[in-house]
Residue, then its C-alpha position, 0 to 999 in steps of 0.5 A: m477513507n476518501n472515496s476519491l482514492y478508489e478511482m486511482i487504484f486503476r490509474r496508478k503505476s509504479f514508476h521504476s524509473f522516472r527517466n524520459v518523463d516530463e520536465e515539470h517540477i513539483s511546486d512548493e505549494e504542492l509540497a505543502g499540499i502533500m504534507n497537509a494531505y498526509a495529516g488528514f489520512i486515517p491510520l490503521i492503528s490510531d495510537i502509533r505516531t508517524a511522520v513524513r519528511i520530503v527531501p530532494a532526491e540527492e539526500t537519499s540513496c534512491r537514484r531513479d531520476e525522481e525529484y523528491c523522496v517522501l520519507l515515512y517515519s514511525e514509532v516502533k510498536d506492534g503493527y507499525l509496519q502494517n500501519i505505515g503501509y496503510l497510510g503510505e498507500q493513501l498517500d500513493l493514491w493521493l499523489v497520483s490524483h494530483n499528477i505526481g508519479t510514485l515509486w515505493f522504494g524499499i531499499g533506499k537510505p535517507d539522510e536521517d534514520e531517525h526523526d522526532g524520536m521515530k524510526f525511518v521505515i520506507m520511502i516513496a520516490i516522486r516526480k511530477i507527471s502530468d501526461d496521462s499516457r504515462y499512467r496505467k491504462d489497463m490495470y488488468k494487464s498487470k502480472r498478478k496472482t489469480v483469484d484462486e491463488i489469493w482468495e478462498g470462499s465466496r467472492i465479493e463483486g467489485v472487491t475480490e478481483i480488484v485487490r489482486f492488483t495491490p502493489s507489493a515489494c518485488n511483486t511478492q503479493p504476500w496475502f491470502v484471504r479466507n471468506r467464511e463467516k468473516l474475511s480473514v486476511y493472512r500474510y502468506r509466504k510460500p516456503g523458499k520464495r523471496g525473490i530478490m529481497p535479502k532473506d532477513m528483510v522479507t517479512f519486514y517488507n511483506r508486513i508493509d505490503i499487508g498494510i497496503f493490501l488492507c488499504f485497497l481492501e477497505l477502499c473496495l468495500q467502501h466503494q461497494g457500500i459494504g460496512f465492516q468491523r475490523e479486528l487486527h491481529s499481532d504479526d511478529g514477523s515469523d516465517d510461518e506460511l500463514i500469519l493472520n493479520a486482520e479479520y473483517m465482519l461484514e454488514s448484513r447486506f453482504e450476507e443478503g447477496i452481495a457476494g458472488e459465487g465462489 
């Protein structure tokens, strides 16, 4: 992935409302740039077709004073939700790097539920925001689970602490990592906990969240110069507490001392 996206981890924020922001507009050239950028992003699963459409806000049910919504579509295959999360987060960070504020909007409805044989999955609301003061100044003040709540085993400097700040639906943070001989990433669901999400949609959105988390994880590993081989695992959306989604075999440099103390 483009290493420049890493720096945007610290700048991005979710604009839960775009009220009282700049009056600038996203230009036609910028809209074309979004489409071109998306075409160059690296998918998590290469054989799943995806597409994006950019529509005016009024063509969706999202009402957060955004200017446009980016609609993400996908073939429905094993892993398609994680794949959309992985691609969509690259888009999210790229937009921030171009002074466009974002909001993953999970409950929004588009004008077209299908596009080119693909199913609508989720949308990202966007608006031009050039004022740097509107973006996050100190990511570490965000409310997130502690490292001990999401990570078991040796910590990785520059990775473990940062992946805590991955965005997720209703801030559920549905991930757990075990670092033993390899990194094992699980979708985690605390029994009885779902926030404000409808019960039947929790695992749907949390699988998208896992894709977003894998994007953050890989950007951090890449930034630290840690190579890896990834193996993905099927997640059928069950309500089990821990569902293995991915395993990472890290290169030997990790074993020689990149890890911090657990």
